[in-house]
C-alpha positions in Angstrom: 124.6 84.8 118.5 127.4 84.4 116.1 128.4 87.4 113.9 131.2 85.8 112.0 129.9 86.8 108.4 132.2 88.1 105.7 130.3 91.0 103.9 132.0 92.5 100.4 130.9 94.3 97.7 131.6 93.1 94.2 132.9 95.6 91.5 129.5 95.6 90.0 128.0 96.5 93.3 126.6 93.1 93.9 126.3 92.4 97.9 128.0 88.9 99.0 127.8 87.7 102.6 129.5 84.7 103.6 129.0 82.5 106.9 131.1 79.5 107.3 129.3 76.7 109.5 131.0 73.2 109.7 128.5 71.2 111.5 127.5 69.2 108.2 128.9 69.0 104.6 126.1 71.3 103.4 126.1 75.2 101.6 122.8 76.9 101.4 122.9 79.7 98.6 120.4 82.4 98.2 120.3 85.2 95.6 118.0 88.2 96.3 116.8 90.7 94.2 115.3 93.9 95.7 112.0 94.0 93.6 108.5 92.9 94.8 105.0 93.8 94.3 105.9 97.1 96.0 107.8 97.9 92.7 104.8 97.2 90.4 102.4 100.0 88.8 99.0 99.6 87.9 98.8 97.7 84.6 101.9 95.4 85.7 100.8 93.9 88.9 102.0 90.5 89.5 104.9 90.9 87.1 107.4 90.1 89.5 106.0 86.6 90.7 105.4 85.8 87.2 109.0 86.5 86.4 110.3 84.2 89.1 107.9 81.5 87.2 109.9 82.5 83.8 113.3 81.9 85.7 112.6 78.0 86.1 112.4 78.0 82.0 116.3 77.7 81.6 119.1 79.3 79.6 120.8 77.7 76.9 123.8 76.4 79.0 120.7 75.0 81.7 117.9 74.0 79.9 114.4 74.1 82.1 113.9 70.5 81.8 117.3 69.5 82.9 117.5 71.8 85.9 115.5 69.7 88.4 116.9 66.7 87.4 120.3 68.0 87.6 119.9 69.2 91.1 118.1 66.5 92.5 121.0 64.3 90.9 123.3 65.9 93.4 121.5 65.6 96.2 120.3 68.9 96.4 116.7 71.1 96.7 116.0 74.4 95.1 113.0 76.8 95.1 112.0 80.3 94.8 109.5 82.8 96.1 108.4 86.5 95.6 107.3 88.8 98.5 106.3 92.3 98.8 109.7 93.5 98.7 112.0 91.2 97.2 112.3 88.1 94.8 114.5 85.1 96.1 116.1 82.0 94.8 117.9 79.5 96.8 119.8 76.0 96.3 120.9 73.8 99.4 123.5 71.1 98.2 126.2 68.9 99.2 128.9 71.1 99.9 131.2 69.5 97.1 128.2 70.2 94.5 127.6 73.9 95.4 129.5 75.3 92.1 126.5 73.5 89.8 124.0 76.1 91.9 126.6 79.4 91.7 126.9 78.6 87.9 123.2 78.3 87.4 122.5 81.3 89.2 125.4 83.6 87.2 123.9 82.5 83.8 120.2 83.0 84.8 120.8 86.4 86.0 121.7 87.4 82.6 120.7 84.8 80.2 117.2 83.4 80.8 115.1 82.5 77.9 111.6 84.2 77.9 110.1 82.2 75.1 106.6 83.0 74.2 105.3 79.8 74.4 106.6 79.1 77.8 105.0 82.8 78.8 101.5 81.6 77.2 101.6 78.3 79.1 102.9 80.0 82.5 99.9 82.6 82.0 97.5 79.8 82.3 99.1 78.6 85.3 99.1 81.8 87.1 95.7 82.5 86.2 94.5 78.9 87.6 96.6 79.9 90.5 94.6 83.0 91.0 91.2 81.8 90.2 91.9 79.0 92.9 92.8 81.3 95.6 89.4 83.3 94.7 87.5 80.2 95.9 88.8 80.7 99.5 87.4 83.0 101.9 90.4 84.2 103.8 92.2 85.1 100.3 88.8 87.2 99.2 88.7 88.6 102.6 92.4 89.5 102.9 92.9 91.1 99.4 89.6 93.3 100.3 91.2 94.5 103.3 94.5 95.2 102.1 93.1 97.3 99.0 91.0 99.4 101.6 94.3 99.6 103.8 96.6 101.1 100.9 94.7 103.3 98.5 98.1 105.0 97.5 101.0 103.0 98.2 101.7 100.0 96.0 101.3 96.9 98.8 97.5 97.7 97.7 97.5 94.8 95.7 98.2 91.1 96.1 101.5 89.6 95.0 100.1 87.2 92.4 98.5 90.6 90.9 95.3 91.4 89.6 93.2 89.1 87.2 93.3 92.0 84.6 96.9 92.3 84.8 97.4 88.4 84.2 95.6 88.6 81.1 97.5 91.4 79.6 100.9 91.5 80.6 103.1 90.6 77.6 106.2 88.6 76.8 108.1 91.9 76.4 106.7 93.3 79.5 107.9 90.3 81.7 111.5 90.5 79.8 111.9 94.2 80.4 111.0 93.7 84.0 113.5 91.2 84.2 116.3 93.1 82.8 115.6 95.8 84.4 115.7 94.5 88.1 118.1 91.4 87.5 121.4 93.4 87.7 124.0 92.6 90.3 124.1 96.0 91.8 120.0 95.3 92.8 121.4 91.9 93.9 122.5 89.9 97.1 124.2 86.7 97.4 124.1 85.1 100.7 125.8 81.6 101.4 126.0 80.0 104.8 128.1 76.6 104.9 131.0 74.2 105.3 133.2 76.2 102.7 136.4 78.2 103.1 135.4 81.9 102.6 138.8 82.9 100.9 138.0 80.1 98.2 134.6 80.8 97.8 134.9 84.2 97.4 137.4 83.7 94.9 135.1 81.5 92.9 132.1 83.9 93.5 134.3 86.8 91.9 135.0 84.7 88.7 131.5 83.9 88.1 129.5 87.2 88.9 131.9 90.0 88.7 132.2 90.0 85.2 128.6 90.7 84.8 127.8 94.3 84.3 126.1 96.5 86.5 122.9 98.4 85.3 120.9 101.2 86.4 119.8 101.6 89.8 116.3 100.8 89.4 114.1 103.6 90.9 111.8 103.3 93.5 108.1 104.1 93.9 107.6 106.7 96.6 103.9 107.0 97.5 103.8 107.1 101.0 100.2 105.8 102.3 98.2 109.0 103.9 97.1 108.2 107.7 93.6 107.2 108.0 90.9 109.4 109.4 88.3 107.2 110.1 87.8 103.6 111.0 86.7 101.7 107.4 84.3 98.8 107.2 83.6 96.5 104.3 81.9 93.2 103.7 82.4 90.6 101.3 80.4 87.6 100.5 81.4 84.5 99.0 81.1 80.7 99.3 81.1 78.5 102.4 79.5 78.4 105.7 81.7 80.1 108.2 82.0 83.9 108.7 85.4 85.5 109.4 86.3 89.0 110.4 89.8 90.6 109.9 91.0 93.8 111.5 94.0 95.8 110.3 95.8 98.1 112.0 98.9 100.1 110.5 102.2 98.5 111.4 105.7 100.4 111.0 108.5 99.0 108.6 111.2 96.9 110.3 113.7 99.3 110.7 111.4 101.6 112.9 112.2 101.8 116.5 108.6 100.7 117.4 108.9 97.6 115.7 110.1 95.4 118.5 107.8 96.8 121.1 105.0 95.8 118.9 106.5 92.4 118.3 106.2 91.7 121.9 102.6 93.4 122.1 101.9 90.7 119.2 103.2 88.1 121.0 100.9 89.0 124.3 98.1 89.2 122.0 98.5 86.3 119.5 101.8 84.6 120.4 104.8 84.2 118.7 103.8 83.1 115.2 101.4 80.9 116.6 103.8 79.2 119.4 101.4 78.3 122.6 99.1 80.8 121.2 96.1 79.3 123.0 97.6 80.9 126.4 97.5 84.2 124.9 95.2 87.2 125.7 93.0 87.2 122.6 92.4 83.4 122.3 91.5 83.4 126.3 89.2 86.5 125.5 87.3 85.1 122.4 87.6 81.5 122.4 87.6 80.2 125.8 84.6 82.4 126.3 82.6 81.2 123.0 82.6 84.3 121.2 85.0 82.6 118.2 86.1 79.7 116.9 89.5 80.6 116.7 91.8 83.9 116.3 95.3 84.7 115.0 97.6 87.6 114.3 100.5 88.4 111.8 102.6 91.3 111.0 105.8 91.3 108.5 108.8 92.9 108.1 108.5 95.0 105.2 110.7 98.2 103.8 107.8 100.5 104.0 105.1 100.7 106.8 102.4 97.5 106.3 99.6 96.4 108.4 99.0 94.0 111.4 96.0 91.6 110.9 94.0 90.1 113.3 91.5 87.5 111.9 88.6 85.8 114.0 86.7 82.6 112.8 83.1 82.9 114.0 80.7 80.9 115.8 77.5 80.3 113.9 75.4 81.1 116.7 77.3 84.6 117.4 77.4 87.9 115.5 80.6 89.4 114.3 79.9 92.5 115.9 80.0 90.5 119.6 83.5 89.1 118.9 84.6 92.3 117.6 83.2 94.1 120.8 85.6 91.8 122.6 88.7 92.3 120.7 88.4 96.1 121.6 87.8 95.6 125.1 91.1 93.5 125.3 93.1 95.8 123.4 91.7 98.8 125.6 93.0 96.8 128.7 96.6 96.9 127.1 96.2 100.6 126.4 95.0 101.4 129.7 97.0 99.0 132.1 100.6 98.6 132.1 101.3 94.9 131.3 102.7 92.8 134.2 106.7 92.6 133.9 106.3 88.7 134.2 103.9 88.8 131.2 106.1 90.7 129.0 109.1 88.4 129.9 106.9 85.5 129.0 106.5 87.2 125.4 109.9 88.0 124.8 110.8 84.5 126.2 108.2 83.2 123.3 109.7 85.7 120.6 113.1 84.7 121.4 112.1 80.7 121.2 110.5 81.0 117.5 113.4 83.3 116.5 115.8 80.8 117.6 113.9 78.2 115.9 113.7 79.9 112.4 117.5 80.3 112.8 119.0 77.2 113.6 119.6 75.3 110.5 122.1 76.2 107.4 119.4 77.0 105.1 117.9 79.4 107.3 121.2 80.8 108.2 121.8 81.9 104.6 118.1 83.2 104.1 118.2 85.8 107.1 121.6 87.2 106.1 119.9 88.0 102.3 116.4 88.7 104.1 117.6 91.5 106.3 119.7 92.9 103.4 116.6 93.6 101.6 115.5 96.5 104.2 118.4 96.9 106.6 121.7 94.7 107.0 122.6 91.8 109.1 123.1 94.0 112.0 119.2 93.9 112.3 119.2 90.1 112.6 122.3 90.2 115.0 120.8 92.5 117.5 117.2 91.4 117.4 117.0 89.5 120.6 118.8 92.1 122.7 116.4 94.9 121.1 113.4 92.6 122.1 114.9 92.2 125.6 114.9 95.9 126.2 111.1 96.3 125.8 109.4 97.4 128.8 105.8 97.5 129.6 105.4 101.5 129.2 106.9 100.5 125.7 104.3 98.0 124.9 101.3 100.2 126.4 102.5 103.4 124.1 102.6 101.4 121.1 99.2 99.8 121.5 97.9 103.4 122.1 99.4 104.7 119.0 99.3 101.9 116.5 95.6 100.3 117.8 93.3 102.9 117.3 90.0 102.1 115.7 90.4 105.1 113.6 93.2 104.0 111.8 91.9 100.6 110.8 90.2 98.7 108.4 87.4 96.0 109.4 86.4 93.4 107.0 83.7 90.9 107.2 83.1 88.0 105.1 79.9 86.6 105.0 79.1 83.1 103.8 76.5 82.6 101.2 76.4 78.4 101.8 77.9 75.5 100.1 78.4 76.2 96.4 77.5 73.1 94.2 
């Protein structure tokens, strides 16, 4: 894997990562702010996501209504997203037009307008988004399981926030959040594509270095205590299908156990869904008629999060039957060493997904910034080597350590029939 990236810290503390890729006349630029739902206190949940929405309302120099047209006219695309740990904005443009994206991001780092009418309008949009999610069984179940998994840590709440907070957050709350976290020493800029590093860095310095740094925002430090017994819950809602979601504790992305667990995840459910019908849980649950579908996923986070397994139940089977099959399959992995050939297959599968997700210029720029939020670029550069070193003993050990019934949350969604 190529590691030819340039990493610089500006005088105001902002990180800059540049990677020349001359395969096409395209440049992708990402700016990352280390703030997400993890940084939100009760009463302000959802504020990071809402602030992200407000950043598209424009500045005096770049009015909101003109931004989309300007980017599209130049043949570019742009978007943003908020996660548990970060908020990020990107533009992928023809190489000759990237200066528009850089000027835009430098301007809205300090000059975004939080107009009261726009705030009120966006409140309606986000509340509507939340209400739409509440009609989805998987959102209702997932939120309940997440709430139960984190009583102390701020990963407790969903990124969109709680409805009570979406109704009460004010314009000043949003603006203060923006001014507090959107400072250069809490930001990272990652660019990949068809540029000359020396001249690009000079331009970045011209645009971003004059922006004064701010106080380093403090982080909420509220470690989740270890669970002392299985917690079971039920959620009732619309629909005709029952679901079960099981959440096990999962280490953060820089923990040594993260990589054996990625292989275990590939064995159980496939690497990000790739060829999952040949994986252990699908064969044990779906091929035998105990469930309609099964899937699992983890996340790369700053603090320990959860690994979720979701089963879609057949109407003629009880959820408890599928859960018993799941438990038996996990117990096999705890009691027996996986065959080397199966480990190699799982690693190969995970490598393929990783390579596929790294191949285009936008994704290359993404990975540089993404890893800077919880580690640094070496995490990405050494990812495949660390996977390749995972042994059957490693997989068995992490299965025994993390997949204990006494440490999990089990949520069952009970459908109440179609809603008129």
